[in-house]
N, C-alpha and C positions, 0 to 999 in steps of 0.2 A: 504494500500500500504506500501511498505518498502523502506527505504532510500538506495540508491545505494552505499553510502560511508560507513556507519556504520552498515547497515543491520537491524536496529531496525524498529519496526512497527510504522507508523505514520498515522494520519488521512488522508482519501482519498482526502480531499480538501486543504491539506497543500501545501504552496509554498516552505517552508523551513523545514528541519528536526530540531525539537527542541532539539534533543540530541547532534548533531554535527554541526548544522548550515548550512549544505549543501543545496543549492537550488535544489529542486526536481521537479520543473515544474509540478504543479498539473495538472492532466488530469481528465476529467470527466469519471466516471465509467460506461458510457453507451456503450462503445465499438463502433466499426464501424457497421453501419447498412447495412444489406444485401439488394441489390436492388430487390431481388426476393420476400422475405417474411417479411422484416422489422425486423427480429430478429438479435440481436448482434452476431457477429462471435465469436467463442470461442478464448480466449487468445488474443484478439485484444488490450487490455490495456497492454503496456509494463511493467508496474509496478505490474501487478497481478502475485502473486505467483502461479505457476502451479504444482510444486512438492517441497516437503520439506522432509528433513531427520534430525532427532535429535538423540543424543546418546541414546543407549538402556540401560536399567537399569543394564545390565550385565557388563557394563564398571566398575562398583564399586564392582566386585566380590572379589577382593583382600581385600578391606576394610571390606566387609561382612565376609569373612573368618577370618580375624584378630579379628573382633568383637566376632565372635562365640568362637574362641580360648580364647580370653580374658575373656569371661564370664565363661568359664570352669576353666581356670588357673589364673584368675585375683586375687584371694585371695593369691596366692603364689607370684606373681610378679605384684603388683598394677600398676606400670607405663605402663604395657601392655595395660590396659584398656584406658589410656590416649592416647596412640599411636593409638588405634583403633578409638577413637572418632575423633581425628585429621584427620585420613585417610578418614573417612566417610565424614566429613565436606569438606575436599579438593575435594573429588570425586564429591560431590553434586555441589559445586561451579564450578568445571570444566565442569560438564555436562550442566550447564546453560550457559556456555560460549563457547559452540560449536554449530554451526548452519550451515546448508547447504541447500540452496534453489535455485530454478530455476524459472526465469521468461521467457517470450517468447523471451527476448532479451539477457539474460545473466545468467551465473551460478555464484552464489555468495556464498562464504563460509567464516567462521570465526572460529578460534580455538585458545585457550590459555587463561590464566588468567593474568599473569604479562607480559609475552612476547606474544603478540597477533599476530597471522599470519592471514592476510586477503587475499582473492583472489576474483577477479572479472574478469571473462573472457566472452567476447561475445560468444553466442552459436555457431556462425560460426567459432570461433577459437578453440573450443573444438574438439579434434580429436576423443577421445574415453572416455567412462566412463566404467571402469571395476569393477565388483562386485565379491568379493570372500567371500565364506561362508565355514566354517568348519562344522563338523557334529553338534556341539552344536549350531552354528549359524542357521542351518536349523531347528533344533528342537525348539529353543527359539525365532527365528525371528530376527536375527541381522546379520550383515556382515560388510565387509570393502569396502569402495568406493574409487577408485583411479581414478582421473581425469587427463587426458593427454591433454595438450593444445599445439597449434601450436605457432610458433614464433621463435625468436632467442634463447630463453632459453630452449625451449621444456620442459616447467615446468610440474611437476607432483605433484599433491596434494593428500594426503592420509588422509582419515577420517576413523578412526577405531571404531568398535562396534556401528555402526549406524543402526537405524531402517528404515524400508521402502526402503531398498536398491533396490530391484527388481523393485518396482513401479517407483523409481527415474530414474533408467536406462531405463525402458520402455518408460517413458515420454520423456526422452532425444531422444531416437530413433524415437519416433513419431514426435517430434518437428523437428528433422533433416530431416525426410522424407518429411515434408511439405515445406522445403526450396528449 
């Protein structure tokens, strides 16, 4: 299961998130039992992640390009190689600090390294999830996910160069149709 506040994975029987200290009210992972056949209903545990999207490796294309150029011209301008290494390290750290997932109750996202932006919106308050893909995104399997939420702020959250965009959107549509 995942903590609703910080989004990190914790053990299924935890009462508190050991990363941020939030009480997570541990729930058994058995789900609700159907009266007809005794099988758990799908997505009955509100802490169960049903869709997830992480940054695609193409998010680091600029750093990869600078590295290739620095390997070719690095002997002429050695600091270029240092810039390339720093760019790759930054992109890798950034990729590990972007996460977007959906439970049966909420859409939860996190983006950023030093200035972290977090979102948590109940599924019922999400108005739309828009997916955009350019030609390279269709070929390489990435896209942009834009989440529109209801409320006073009409918030819009954009996650760029994400993998599994279509399946994330399809799972949201399926979840909305069940409500």
